[in-house]
DOTORBA-951682 format. One record per residue: residue number from 0; residue in three letters; x, y, z of N, C-alpha, C in turn. Coordinates in nm, 3 decimals. Layout:
BEGIN
NUM|ALA|X|Y|Z|X|Y|Z|X|Y|Z
...
//
This chain:
BEGIN
0|MET|7.118|-7.066|2.181|6.969|-7.099|2.183|6.885|-7.054|2.065
1|GLY|6.899|-6.922|2.032|6.871|-6.867|1.911|6.855|-6.919|1.784
2|LEU|6.982|-6.975|1.770|7.023|-7.056|1.645|6.961|-7.180|1.645
3|ASP|6.924|-7.251|1.757|6.865|-7.393|1.752|6.720|-7.390|1.724
4|ILE|6.650|-7.277|1.777|6.506|-7.256|1.747|6.506|-7.189|1.608
5|ALA|6.581|-7.131|1.538|6.578|-7.089|1.381|6.605|-7.211|1.327
6|LYS|6.700|-7.287|1.349|6.712|-7.429|1.272|6.583|-7.522|1.284
7|MET|6.550|-7.510|1.400|6.432|-7.617|1.422|6.296|-7.566|1.311
8|VAL|6.292|-7.432|1.339|6.169|-7.369|1.254|6.219|-7.387|1.081
9|ARG|6.325|-7.384|1.055|6.368|-7.396|0.933|6.341|-7.543|0.868
10|THR|6.401|-7.624|0.977|6.382|-7.794|0.940|6.216|-7.806|0.919
11|TRP|6.118|-7.749|1.032|5.986|-7.777|1.008|5.942|-7.704|0.875
12|TRP|5.963|-7.611|0.849|5.914|-7.543|0.741|5.936|-7.607|0.621
13|LEU|6.081|-7.664|0.596|6.133|-7.738|0.492|6.039|-7.869|0.484
14|TYR|6.015|-7.927|0.613|5.930|-8.052|0.584|5.779|-8.022|0.545
15|GLN|5.730|-7.911|0.621|5.593|-7.876|0.560|5.594|-7.833|0.406
16|SER|5.686|-7.783|0.361|5.685|-7.729|0.233|5.665|-7.845|0.147
17|GLY|5.745|-7.935|0.172|5.743|-8.059|0.090|5.617|-8.142|0.113
18|GLN|5.559|-8.154|0.234|5.443|-8.207|0.264|5.326|-8.131|0.169
19|ILE|5.321|-7.989|0.200|5.220|-7.944|0.120|5.223|-7.943|-0.051
20|ALA|5.349|-7.935|-0.075|5.367|-7.969|-0.234|5.331|-8.088|-0.280
21|GLY|5.350|-8.211|-0.184|5.297|-8.333|-0.226|5.139|-8.346|-0.226
22|TYR|5.084|-8.282|-0.119|4.943|-8.263|-0.122|4.869|-8.192|-0.238
23|ILE|4.946|-8.076|-0.290|4.897|-7.997|-0.378|4.894|-8.079|-0.520
24|LYS|5.014|-8.163|-0.536|5.034|-8.232|-0.664|4.904|-8.341|-0.657
25|ALA|4.911|-8.429|-0.536|4.786|-8.522|-0.534|4.647|-8.455|-0.550
26|HIS|4.640|-8.343|-0.521|4.478|-8.272|-0.524|4.466|-8.255|-0.668
27|LYS|4.579|-8.210|-0.741|4.580|-8.167|-0.884|4.546|-8.294|-0.957
28|ARG|4.594|-8.403|-0.906|4.563|-8.527|-0.980|4.425|-8.577|-0.947
29|TYR|4.392|-8.539|-0.829|4.245|-8.600|-0.793|4.138|-8.512|-0.895
30|GLU|4.171|-8.364|-0.896|4.076|-8.290|-0.975|4.060|-8.348|-1.143
31|LYS|4.178|-8.380|-1.187|4.186|-8.447|-1.310|4.099|-8.584|-1.349
32|GLU|4.113|-8.660|-1.229|4.053|-8.790|-1.217|3.912|-8.775|-1.201
33|GLY|3.871|-8.670|-1.137|3.725|-8.629|-1.086|3.669|-8.586|-1.215
34|GLY|3.729|-8.496|-1.301|3.679|-8.455|-1.450|3.668|-8.585|-1.521
35|ASP|3.761|-8.690|-1.539|3.762|-8.802|-1.599|3.629|-8.891|-1.558
36|TYR|3.622|-8.881|-1.415|3.518|-8.960|-1.351|3.375|-8.906|-1.402
37|GLY|3.354|-8.773|-1.393|3.229|-8.727|-1.438|3.212|-8.747|-1.580
38|ILE|3.293|-8.743|-1.682|3.263|-8.770|-1.807|3.202|-8.941|-1.831
39|ALA|3.291|-9.040|-1.741|3.275|-9.166|-1.745|3.126|-9.189|-1.679
40|TRP|3.077|-9.115|-1.571|2.958|-9.139|-1.505|2.823|-9.113|-1.598
41|ILE|2.873|-8.984|-1.676|2.741|-8.946|-1.762|2.744|-9.049|-1.848
42|GLU|2.834|-9.097|-1.945|2.822|-9.189|-2.037|2.768|-9.317|-1.982
43|TRP|2.801|-9.349|-1.865|2.749|-9.483|-1.818|2.588|-9.458|-1.767
44|GLN|2.564|-9.349|-1.712|2.405|-9.308|-1.703|2.343|-9.314|-1.830
45|LEU|2.395|-9.248|-1.916|2.317|-9.263|-2.034|2.307|-9.352|-2.100
46|ALA|2.392|-9.445|-2.099|2.417|-9.614|-2.174|2.284|-9.689|-2.080
47|HIS|2.296|-9.650|-1.934|2.207|-9.735|-1.856|2.054|-9.712|-1.889
48|GLN|2.030|-9.542|-1.928|1.898|-9.528|-1.940|1.845|-9.571|-2.072
49|ARG|1.933|-9.601|-2.171|1.901|-9.654|-2.298|1.866|-9.789|-2.298
50|LYS|1.949|-9.876|-2.216|1.918|-10.004|-2.214|1.823|-10.068|-2.098
51|CYS|1.833|-10.000|-1.995|1.709|-10.042|-1.875|1.593|-9.958|-1.877
52|ASN|1.482|-10.036|-1.901|1.372|-9.961|-1.918|1.291|-9.939|-1.787
53|GLY|1.332|-10.034|-1.696|1.271|-10.022|-1.539|1.148|-10.100|-1.546
54|ASP|1.106|-10.174|-1.642|0.991|-10.283|-1.644|1.011|-10.401|-1.550
55|GLY|1.097|-10.402|-1.438|1.073|-10.495|-1.338|1.218|-10.600|-1.385
56|GLU|1.277|-10.568|-1.513|1.381|-10.671|-1.525|1.494|-10.623|-1.447
57|VAL|1.598|-10.732|-1.464|1.714|-10.702|-1.358|1.812|-10.632|-1.470
58|CYS|1.864|-10.516|-1.422|1.972|-10.426|-1.487|2.100|-10.534|-1.535
59|LYS|2.125|-10.546|-1.636|2.249|-10.606|-1.702|2.360|-10.532|-1.728
60|CYS|2.345|-10.401|-1.694|2.449|-10.305|-1.727|2.592|-10.331|-1.630
61|PRO|2.697|-10.290|-1.671|2.812|-10.302|-1.588|2.783|-10.190|-1.462
62|PRO|2.873|-10.216|-1.371|2.833|-10.136|-1.246|2.872|-9.987|-1.294
63|PRO|2.857|-9.866|-1.237|2.869|-9.747|-1.250|3.028|-9.745|-1.219
64|PRO|3.109|-9.632|-1.271|3.238|-9.624|-1.240|3.256|-9.578|-1.081
65|LYS|3.376|-9.585|-1.023|3.400|-9.554|-0.898|3.469|-9.406|-0.905
66|ALA|3.417|-9.336|-0.801|3.468|-9.202|-0.799|3.635|-9.204|-0.719
67|PRO|3.705|-9.121|-0.768|3.825|-9.109|-0.713|3.834|-9.068|-0.586
68|VAL|3.942|-9.130|-0.500|3.934|-9.073|-0.337|4.012|-8.959|-0.332
69|GLU|3.957|-8.863|-0.258|4.004|-8.733|-0.232|4.135|-8.738|-0.144
70|PRO|4.260|-8.681|-0.177|4.354|-8.682|-0.086|4.332|-8.613|0.032
71|PHE|4.365|-8.662|0.140|4.343|-8.632|0.274|4.469|-8.606|0.367
72|ARG|4.510|-8.481|0.418|4.625|-8.459|0.496|4.594|-8.481|0.660
73|LYS|4.630|-8.592|0.711|4.596|-8.581|0.846|4.654|-8.473|0.964
74|ASP|4.768|-8.447|0.910|4.818|-8.325|0.986|4.778|-8.175|0.971
75|TYR|4.700|-8.192|0.877|4.666|-8.033|0.826|4.510|-8.011|0.850
76|GLN|4.441|-8.132|0.854|4.284|-8.103|0.862|4.240|-8.217|0.970
77|ALA|4.135|-8.174|1.029|4.081|-8.269|1.142|4.042|-8.395|1.098
78|GLU|4.030|-8.493|1.177|3.969|-8.620|1.140|3.839|-8.613|1.074
79|LYS|3.827|-8.693|0.974|3.684|-8.674|0.902|3.554|-8.699|0.997
80|SER|3.581|-8.761|1.097|3.485|-8.805|1.201|3.465|-8.692|1.268
81|ASP|3.578|-8.588|1.304|3.535|-8.484|1.380|3.502|-8.370|1.310
82|ALA|3.510|-8.357|1.165|3.432|-8.247|1.076|3.297|-8.242|1.085
//
């Protein structure tokens, strides 16, 4: 019986290690994309301020860049609606 529990714990640990490693990799990618997004947003905002003067005319600038989506581990964190 002790060996079965040890085997179950080891299997669980290997599974979780893989899940956590995947999450860390995804989060590092998210951080890089977030930095790239920050630069793109600043460039867009400066171009928008130069072109659009706010005198009631419709803005003809391209839409602002979209922020990257943060990785989320369902089995590690509570639901976003619960947090």
